[in-house]
N, C-alpha and C positions, 0 to 999 in steps of 0.2 A: 504493500500500500504506500510505497515511497512516492510513486508518481502522483498518486491522489493527494498526498500531503503537500507535495511540491506545488501542485496545481492550486490547492487551497491557499498556500502561502502566497503565491503569486497574486491570486485574486484578492486576498486580504491586503497585500502590499499596494496593489493598484487602487483599492478602495481607500486605503489610508492616504495615499498620495493625493487622490482626487478630493478627499475630504479636507486635507490640510491646505491644499493649494488648488482650488477649483478654477478651471479656465473659463473666462467670460464668453 
């Protein structure tokens, strides 16, 4: 389930980045 975890991490990371610095 390493791939799944990686995918989840990437998703969370993207969400975090978007949340911290949303593009107009």
